[in-house]
Structure formats: C-alpha cells, structure tokens
Backbone and ligand atoms as CSV (ligand in chain L), in Angstrom:
chain,resi,resn,atom,element,x,y,z
A,1,MET,N,N,23.487,-6.026,1.900
A,1,MET,CA,C,22.305,-5.416,2.455
A,1,MET,C,C,20.982,-5.807,1.844
A,2,THR,N,N,21.003,-6.722,0.915
A,2,THR,CA,C,19.832,-6.953,0.044
A,2,THR,C,C,18.850,-7.334,1.104
A,3,GLY,N,N,19.110,-8.063,2.347
A,3,GLY,CA,C,18.180,-8.676,3.154
A,3,GLY,C,C,17.948,-7.594,4.102
A,4,ALA,N,N,18.221,-6.329,3.982
A,4,ALA,CA,C,17.810,-5.578,5.085
A,4,ALA,C,C,16.435,-5.295,5.210
A,5,PRO,N,N,15.969,-5.147,6.398
A,5,PRO,CA,C,14.377,-4.858,6.611
A,5,PRO,C,C,13.932,-3.544,5.997
A,6,ILE,N,N,12.722,-3.380,5.566
A,6,ILE,CA,C,12.287,-2.257,5.065
A,6,ILE,C,C,12.407,-0.965,5.955
A,7,ALA,N,N,12.173,-1.216,7.343
A,7,ALA,CA,C,12.360,0.052,8.360
A,7,ALA,C,C,13.878,0.460,8.071
A,8,GLU,N,N,14.951,-0.573,7.788
A,8,GLU,CA,C,16.206,0.054,7.884
A,8,GLU,C,C,16.462,0.831,6.589
A,9,LYS,N,N,15.721,0.391,5.466
A,9,LYS,CA,C,15.671,1.066,4.219
A,9,LYS,C,C,15.110,2.574,4.186
A,10,ALA,N,N,14.046,2.552,4.948
A,10,ALA,CA,C,13.338,3.633,5.175
A,10,ALA,C,C,14.261,4.866,5.947
A,11,GLU,N,N,14.822,4.159,6.955
A,11,GLU,CA,C,15.828,4.957,7.540
A,11,GLU,C,C,17.042,5.566,6.796
A,12,TYR,N,N,17.349,4.660,5.927
A,12,TYR,CA,C,18.572,5.027,4.953
A,12,TYR,C,C,18.120,6.132,4.021
A,13,VAL,N,N,16.886,6.125,3.648
A,13,VAL,CA,C,16.371,7.233,2.729
A,13,VAL,C,C,16.074,8.399,3.288
A,14,ARG,N,N,15.633,8.314,4.488
A,14,ARG,CA,C,15.630,9.693,5.487
A,14,ARG,C,C,16.698,10.230,5.949
A,15,ALA,N,N,17.836,9.501,6.072
A,15,ALA,CA,C,19.254,10.029,6.215
A,15,ALA,C,C,19.712,10.636,5.032
A,16,ALA,N,N,19.548,10.001,3.753
A,16,ALA,CA,C,19.892,10.612,2.443
A,16,ALA,C,C,19.225,11.914,2.419
A,17,ILE,N,N,17.875,12.054,2.506
A,17,ILE,CA,C,17.104,13.173,2.610
A,17,ILE,C,C,17.635,14.335,3.368
A,18,ALA,N,N,17.812,14.026,4.640
A,18,ALA,CA,C,18.393,14.962,5.580
A,18,ALA,C,C,19.715,15.433,5.303
A,19,ASP,N,N,20.519,14.530,4.664
A,19,ASP,CA,C,21.839,14.773,4.102
A,19,ASP,C,C,22.023,15.870,2.913
A,20,GLY,N,N,20.427,16.194,2.468
A,20,GLY,CA,C,20.629,16.993,1.475
A,20,GLY,C,C,21.150,16.462,0.116
A,21,ARG,N,N,21.320,14.981,0.065
A,21,ARG,CA,C,21.697,14.397,-0.964
A,21,ARG,C,C,20.533,14.345,-1.977
A,22,SER,N,N,20.060,15.347,-2.331
A,22,SER,CA,C,19.080,15.393,-3.550
A,22,SER,C,C,19.689,15.850,-4.619
A,23,GLY,N,N,19.160,15.433,-5.723
A,23,GLY,CA,C,20.003,15.943,-7.025
A,23,GLY,C,C,19.143,16.121,-8.092
A,24,GLU,N,N,19.666,15.393,-9.378
A,24,GLU,CA,C,19.075,15.720,-10.428
A,24,GLU,C,C,17.761,14.552,-10.879
A,25,HIS,N,N,17.164,14.146,-9.872
A,25,HIS,CA,C,16.454,13.189,-10.192
A,25,HIS,C,C,14.981,13.893,-9.942
A,26,HIS,N,N,14.168,13.177,-10.875
A,26,HIS,CA,C,12.873,13.547,-10.887
A,26,HIS,C,C,11.862,12.380,-10.367
A,27,CYS,N,N,10.690,12.775,-9.971
A,27,CYS,CA,C,9.693,11.905,-9.361
A,27,CYS,C,C,9.477,11.133,-10.736
A,28,HIS,N,N,9.197,9.768,-10.582
A,28,HIS,CA,C,9.018,9.038,-11.711
A,28,HIS,C,C,7.576,9.000,-12.166
A,29,TRP,N,N,6.904,9.704,-11.502
A,29,TRP,CA,C,5.380,9.730,-12.004
A,29,TRP,C,C,5.261,10.662,-13.561
A,30,PRO,N,N,4.717,9.953,-14.503
A,30,PRO,CA,C,4.779,10.677,-15.600
A,30,PRO,C,C,4.238,11.980,-15.558
A,31,GLY,N,N,5.138,13.047,-16.035
A,31,GLY,CA,C,4.507,14.529,-16.130
A,31,GLY,C,C,4.745,15.118,-14.921
A,32,CYS,N,N,5.189,14.635,-14.142
A,32,CYS,CA,C,5.711,15.232,-12.839
A,32,CYS,C,C,6.981,15.487,-12.495
A,33,ASP,N,N,7.479,17.002,-12.555
A,33,ASP,CA,C,8.880,17.131,-12.512
A,33,ASP,C,C,9.556,17.487,-11.226
A,34,ARG,N,N,8.806,17.122,-10.112
A,34,ARG,CA,C,9.086,17.701,-8.794
A,34,ARG,C,C,10.568,16.804,-8.549
A,35,ARG,N,N,11.484,17.487,-8.054
A,35,ARG,CA,C,12.879,17.000,-7.595
A,35,ARG,C,C,12.737,16.365,-6.357
A,36,VAL,N,N,13.130,15.069,-6.302
A,36,VAL,CA,C,13.134,14.056,-4.977
A,36,VAL,C,C,14.622,13.472,-4.983
A,37,PRO,N,N,14.942,13.306,-3.724
A,37,PRO,CA,C,16.216,12.458,-3.450
A,37,PRO,C,C,16.443,11.255,-4.389
A,38,PRO,N,N,17.498,11.102,-4.709
A,38,PRO,CA,C,17.716,9.898,-5.692
A,38,PRO,C,C,17.334,8.632,-5.134
A,39,ALA,N,N,17.268,8.625,-3.954
A,39,ALA,CA,C,17.083,7.413,-3.039
A,39,ALA,C,C,15.412,6.906,-3.087
A,40,SER,N,N,14.643,8.062,-3.386
A,40,SER,CA,C,13.413,7.810,-3.348
A,40,SER,C,C,12.730,7.519,-4.763
A,41,TRP,N,N,11.678,6.966,-4.837
A,41,TRP,CA,C,10.991,6.521,-6.139
A,41,TRP,C,C,10.535,7.897,-6.720
A,42,GLY,N,N,9.823,8.686,-5.784
A,42,GLY,CA,C,9.244,9.799,-6.398
A,42,GLY,C,C,8.691,10.899,-5.374
A,43,CYS,N,N,7.830,11.793,-5.616
A,43,CYS,CA,C,7.539,12.805,-4.517
A,43,CYS,C,C,6.314,12.089,-3.755
A,44,ARG,N,N,6.294,12.679,-2.525
A,44,ARG,CA,C,5.308,12.097,-1.446
A,44,ARG,C,C,3.840,11.939,-2.143
A,45,GLU,N,N,3.500,12.878,-2.855
A,45,GLU,CA,C,2.009,12.965,-3.160
A,45,GLU,C,C,1.828,11.558,-4.178
A,46,HIS,N,N,2.780,11.481,-5.051
A,46,HIS,CA,C,2.494,10.351,-6.157
A,46,HIS,C,C,2.850,9.092,-5.549
A,47,TRP,N,N,3.857,8.971,-4.788
A,47,TRP,CA,C,4.315,7.732,-4.022
A,47,TRP,C,C,2.959,7.251,-3.548
A,48,TYR,N,N,2.171,7.932,-2.701
A,48,TYR,CA,C,1.017,7.515,-1.792
A,48,TYR,C,C,-0.119,7.255,-2.750
A,49,LYS,N,N,-0.133,7.597,-4.066
A,49,LYS,CA,C,-1.170,7.159,-5.076
A,49,LYS,C,C,-0.870,5.579,-5.418
A,50,LEU,N,N,0.267,5.340,-5.182
A,50,LEU,CA,C,0.515,3.892,-5.578
A,50,LEU,C,C,-0.060,3.059,-4.592
A,51,PRO,N,N,-0.614,1.874,-5.222
A,51,PRO,CA,C,-1.257,0.870,-4.253
A,51,PRO,C,C,-0.141,0.166,-3.299
A,52,GLN,N,N,-0.568,0.062,-2.246
A,52,GLN,CA,C,0.490,-0.479,-1.258
A,52,GLN,C,C,1.285,-1.757,-1.644
A,53,ARG,N,N,0.691,-2.526,-2.614
A,53,ARG,CA,C,1.419,-3.701,-3.003
A,53,ARG,C,C,2.469,-3.332,-3.885
A,54,LEU,N,N,2.500,-2.291,-4.573
A,54,LEU,CA,C,3.447,-1.733,-5.328
A,54,LEU,C,C,4.678,-1.091,-4.740
A,55,ARG,N,N,4.181,-0.430,-3.547
A,55,ARG,CA,C,5.050,0.433,-2.805
A,55,ARG,C,C,5.912,-0.688,-2.105
A,56,SER,N,N,5.249,-1.650,-1.805
A,56,SER,CA,C,6.043,-2.689,-0.820
A,56,SER,C,C,7.042,-3.430,-1.764
A,57,LYS,N,N,6.766,-3.558,-3.268
A,57,LYS,CA,C,7.509,-4.324,-4.135
A,57,LYS,C,C,8.836,-3.483,-4.349
A,58,ILE,N,N,8.646,-2.281,-4.495
A,58,ILE,CA,C,9.633,-1.225,-4.734
A,58,ILE,C,C,10.761,-1.156,-3.537
A,59,TRP,N,N,10.007,-1.187,-2.408
A,59,TRP,CA,C,10.824,-1.271,-0.994
A,59,TRP,C,C,11.708,-2.541,-1.002
A,60,ARG,N,N,10.825,-3.625,-1.533
A,60,ARG,CA,C,11.706,-4.838,-1.324
A,60,ARG,C,C,12.813,-4.986,-2.236
A,61,ALA,N,N,12.772,-4.464,-3.430
A,61,ALA,CA,C,13.763,-4.590,-4.408
A,61,ALA,C,C,14.725,-3.451,-4.325
A,62,PHE,N,N,14.445,-2.354,-3.334
A,62,PHE,CA,C,15.428,-1.246,-3.242
A,62,PHE,C,C,16.732,-1.786,-2.641
A,63,ARG,N,N,17.694,-1.493,-3.155
A,63,ARG,CA,C,18.975,-1.921,-2.175
A,63,ARG,C,C,19.674,-0.311,-2.007
A,64,PRO,N,N,19.909,-0.034,-0.681
A,64,PRO,CA,C,20.711,1.009,-0.397
A,64,PRO,C,C,21.970,1.204,-1.306
A,65,GLY,N,N,22.162,2.270,-1.511
A,65,GLY,CA,C,23.560,2.446,-2.456
A,65,GLY,C,C,23.268,2.564,-4.027
A,66,GLN,N,N,22.112,1.961,-4.372
A,66,GLN,CA,C,21.820,1.858,-5.684
A,66,GLN,C,C,21.835,3.032,-6.504
A,67,GLU,N,N,21.223,4.152,-5.960
A,67,GLU,CA,C,21.132,5.432,-6.474
A,67,GLU,C,C,22.521,6.120,-6.507
A,68,GLN,N,N,23.478,5.614,-5.866
A,68,GLN,CA,C,24.870,6.167,-6.164
A,68,GLN,C,C,25.601,5.474,-7.031
A,69,SER,N,N,25.496,4.115,-7.114
A,69,SER,CA,C,26.222,3.275,-8.079
A,69,SER,C,C,25.520,3.528,-9.406
A,70,LYS,N,N,24.183,3.799,-9.548
A,70,LYS,CA,C,23.336,3.899,-10.575
A,70,LYS,C,C,23.197,2.494,-11.365
A,71,THR,N,N,23.176,1.572,-10.502
A,71,THR,CA,C,23.037,0.176,-11.232
A,71,THR,C,C,21.784,-0.634,-10.075
A,72,PRO,N,N,20.588,-0.060,-10.375
A,72,PRO,CA,C,19.375,-0.698,-9.666
A,72,PRO,C,C,19.416,-2.284,-10.076
A,73,SER,N,N,18.870,-3.136,-8.898
A,73,SER,CA,C,18.839,-4.503,-9.369
A,73,SER,C,C,17.882,-4.813,-10.442
A,74,ALA,N,N,17.829,-5.752,-10.923
A,74,ALA,CA,C,16.962,-6.122,-11.902
A,74,ALA,C,C,15.532,-6.358,-11.300
A,75,ASP,N,N,15.291,-6.863,-9.994
A,75,ASP,CA,C,14.070,-6.723,-9.488
A,75,ASP,C,C,13.454,-5.299,-9.322
A,76,TYR,N,N,14.306,-4.237,-9.009
A,76,TYR,CA,C,14.053,-2.871,-8.959
A,76,TYR,C,C,13.613,-2.403,-10.134
A,77,VAL,N,N,14.211,-2.521,-11.236
A,77,VAL,CA,C,13.848,-2.132,-12.656
A,77,VAL,C,C,12.510,-2.921,-13.010
A,78,ALA,N,N,12.440,-4.059,-12.742
A,78,ALA,CA,C,11.110,-4.655,-12.972
A,78,ALA,C,C,9.944,-4.039,-12.140
A,79,ALA,N,N,10.168,-3.763,-11.030
A,79,ALA,CA,C,8.958,-3.379,-10.009
A,79,ALA,C,C,8.771,-1.878,-10.535
A,80,ALA,N,N,9.753,-0.999,-11.056
A,80,ALA,CA,C,9.755,0.259,-11.472
A,80,ALA,C,C,8.738,0.348,-12.695
A,81,ARG,N,N,8.967,-0.699,-13.590
A,81,ARG,CA,C,8.381,-1.015,-14.761
A,81,ARG,C,C,6.817,-1.282,-14.422
A,82,GLU,N,N,6.566,-2.170,-13.392
A,82,GLU,CA,C,5.281,-2.615,-13.065
A,82,GLU,C,C,4.352,-1.272,-12.659
A,83,VAL,N,N,5.196,-0.321,-12.093
A,83,VAL,CA,C,4.648,0.663,-11.488
A,83,VAL,C,C,4.138,1.605,-12.749
A,84,GLN,N,N,5.037,1.881,-13.697
A,84,GLN,CA,C,4.670,2.478,-14.916
A,84,GLN,C,C,3.303,2.021,-15.590
A,85,ASP,N,N,3.489,0.705,-15.633
A,85,ASP,CA,C,2.334,0.051,-16.052
A,85,ASP,C,C,0.961,0.355,-15.564
A,86,TRP,N,N,1.139,0.007,-14.108
A,86,TRP,CA,C,-0.106,0.369,-13.254
A,86,TRP,C,C,-0.684,1.870,-13.394
A,87,ILE,N,N,0.346,2.953,-13.456
A,87,ILE,CA,C,0.047,4.165,-13.898
A,87,ILE,C,C,-0.732,4.533,-15.129
A,88,ALA,N,N,-0.040,3.800,-15.981
A,88,ALA,CA,C,-0.903,4.021,-17.545
A,88,ALA,C,C,-1.936,3.333,-17.256
A,89,ALA,N,N,-2.338,2.337,-16.572
A,89,ALA,CA,C,-3.562,1.510,-16.692
A,89,ALA,C,C,-4.463,2.642,-15.943
A,90,ASN,N,N,-4.105,3.256,-14.918
A,90,ASN,CA,C,-5.249,3.901,-13.895
A,90,ASN,C,C,-5.446,5.124,-14.103
A,91,GLN,N,N,-4.334,6.173,-14.890
A,91,GLN,CA,C,-4.280,7.457,-14.804
A,91,GLN,C,C,-4.653,7.930,-16.155
A,92,THR,N,N,-5.040,7.282,-17.108
A,92,THR,CA,C,-5.230,7.770,-18.298
A,92,THR,C,C,-6.054,8.670,-18.596
A,93,HIS,N,N,-7.038,8.855,-17.436
A,93,HIS,CA,C,-8.035,10.077,-17.617
A,93,HIS,C,C,-7.460,11.394,-17.334
A,94,GLN,N,N,-5.977,11.314,-16.695
A,94,GLN,CA,C,-5.454,12.597,-16.391
A,94,GLN,C,C,-4.594,13.136,-17.440
A,95,ALA,N,N,-4.312,12.115,-18.667
A,95,ALA,CA,C,-3.410,12.780,-19.576
A,95,ALA,C,C,-3.820,13.774,-19.963
A,96,SER,N,N,-4.708,14.328,-20.104
A,96,SER,CA,C,-5.099,15.662,-20.851
A,96,SER,C,C,-4.515,16.856,-20.085
A,97,LEU,N,N,-4.198,16.594,-18.742
A,97,LEU,CA,C,-3.498,17.566,-17.911
A,97,LEU,C,C,-2.162,17.947,-18.451
A,98,PHE,N,N,-1.477,17.054,-18.896
A,98,PHE,CA,C,-0.300,17.332,-19.463
A,98,PHE,C,C,0.022,17.762,-20.863
L,1,ZN,ZN,ZN,5.448,13.361,-8.271
C-alpha cells in the first residue's frame, strides 16, 4: 500500500477514527497532551498549524497499518523529525506557555 493515494490514506485514518481505534497516543506537538487516534499525527488544531509542505510529507510517508505494527517507515520518522525541527524553529516564543 506504499503507493496509495493520499485520499485513500485519509479515508483509512477517518475509518480508524470512526472505529474508535484511538488509544494511548498523544498529539506530537510539544506540550500538547490531547489524545488522538494512533493513525494521525496530532490534534486538528496543531496539525493545521504545520505548513502544507510538511503535512504533505507526512501523508506521503504514512503507511496504513504502521500505527498497528509500531514500525513506521524511515521516511515517516524523517518527516516527523523535520516537523519537530520546524516547530522548534517557529514556536520558540510559545515555550513560556508550558
Ligand atoms: Zn495538539
């Protein structure tokens, strides 16, 4: 399913959410402890704070099922790290909130 179109992946994540397959996963935004479905990167609010290019990157690297197997692809790990770097570079002024 590596080459699955993004729309298909979005559908997969929606189905996982509808299924109530949410668990012990927190939003990846630093300091945010909202619970989100394992198949999604983070809560809606923070996801949409990310630039489009990073969101596309996450989508491209995401492989349906990775949240079950707990073995995301190297691409996904790299994309997730890039997102953390972006947040660190762009949100430092909010650090005092936490
Ligand atoms: Zn969040």
